[in-house]
C-alpha positions in Angstrom: 0.0 0.0 0.1 2.8 2.3 0.9 4.7 1.5 -2.1 1.7 2.2 -4.3 1.4 5.6 -2.6 5.0 6.5 -3.4 4.6 5.3 -6.7 1.5 7.6 -7.7 3.5 10.5 -6.0 6.5 10.1 -7.8 4.6 9.8 -11.1 2.7 13.2 -10.1 6.1 15.1 -9.4 7.8 13.8 -12.5 5.1 14.2 -14.9 6.6 17.4 -16.5 10.0 16.1 -16.8 11.1 15.3 -20.1 13.7 13.1 -21.5 16.0 13.1 -24.9 18.7 10.6 -26.1 21.5 11.3 -28.4 22.8 8.2 -29.7 26.6 8.0 -29.7 27.0 4.6 -31.2 25.8 3.3 -34.4 24.9 -0.3 -33.0 21.4 -1.1 -31.9 20.6 -3.0 -28.8 17.0 -4.4 -27.5 15.6 -2.6 -24.6 16.8 -3.1 -21.2 14.7 -4.1 -18.3 17.0 -2.6 -15.7 19.3 0.2 -16.0 21.8 0.7 -13.0 22.9 4.4 -11.7 26.3 4.5 -11.0 28.1 7.3 -9.4 31.5 7.0 -10.9 32.8 5.2 -14.0 32.8 1.1 -13.7 36.1 -0.8 -13.5 34.7 -3.2 -16.0 35.0 -2.6 -19.4 32.2 -0.7 -21.2 31.2 1.6 -24.1 29.1 4.8 -24.0 26.1 4.4 -26.2 24.1 7.4 -25.8 23.8 10.8 -23.9 20.7 11.0 -22.0 19.0 14.2 -20.8 16.3 15.2 -18.5 14.7 18.4 -18.3 11.9 19.6 -15.8 10.8 22.7 -13.8 13.3 24.8 -11.7 13.8 22.5 -8.5 12.9 19.2 -9.9 14.3 16.5 -7.8 17.0 14.2 -8.5 14.8 11.2 -8.1 12.2 12.4 -10.8 15.1 13.7 -13.1 16.9 10.1 -12.6 13.8 8.1 -13.3 13.4 9.7 -16.6 17.1 9.1 -17.5 16.7 5.3 -16.5 13.8 5.4 -18.8 15.5 6.7 -21.8 18.6 4.7 -21.1 16.3 1.7 -21.2 15.1 2.4 -24.2 18.3 2.4 -26.1 19.7 -0.9 -24.3 22.1 0.6 -21.9 23.1 -1.5 -18.8 23.8 1.6 -16.7 24.0 5.4 -16.6 26.5 7.8 -15.2 25.1 11.0 -14.1 26.7 14.3 -14.5 26.2 17.5 -12.7 22.8 18.8 -12.2 22.5 22.3 -13.8 19.9 25.0 -13.6 19.5 26.4 -17.3 17.2 29.2 -19.1 14.6 27.6 -21.2 15.2 30.3 -23.7 11.7 31.7 -23.5 10.3 28.4 -25.2 6.7 27.3 -24.2 6.8 24.9 -21.1 3.6 22.8 -21.1 4.3 22.3 -17.2 4.3 25.7 -16.6 1.4 27.2 -18.4 3.9 29.7 -19.7 3.3 31.4 -23.2 5.7 31.7 -25.8 7.8 34.9 -25.7 7.0 35.6 -22.1 10.7 35.4 -21.3 13.2 32.8 -20.1 12.2 30.5 -17.5 14.6 28.6 -15.5 14.7 24.6 -15.5 16.7 21.9 -14.0 18.8 19.6 -16.3 20.4 16.3 -15.5 22.7 14.8 -18.2 24.3 11.0 -18.1 26.2 8.8 -20.2 24.3 5.7 -21.0 26.6 2.9 -21.2 26.6 -0.9 -22.3 29.0 -3.5 -20.5 31.3 -5.3 -22.9 
């Protein structure tokens, strides 16, 4: 019961976080069932297959951003992600469907977290 409530809350808070994948490897892999979150480069051999990015409203929690990164990495068949530093950036005045903003109102601050998606060799 508590787990269900936590999952629902996580989905509500991560609803406005969007993901993006930039493939860095020409190989294709089947989707992964699980993607590990690493805090440093692994000792075992690997190759970087993609850069994944999660963008959300300013102050988006790391858990919500990491959940999106894991989903993006799963879709490209990664075994793990190595997150980089979280940044607060300007959206450039683009319309953010989560904020209700209008194009041209000015730049909003967004939270961005990028990670390398890796495949063990």
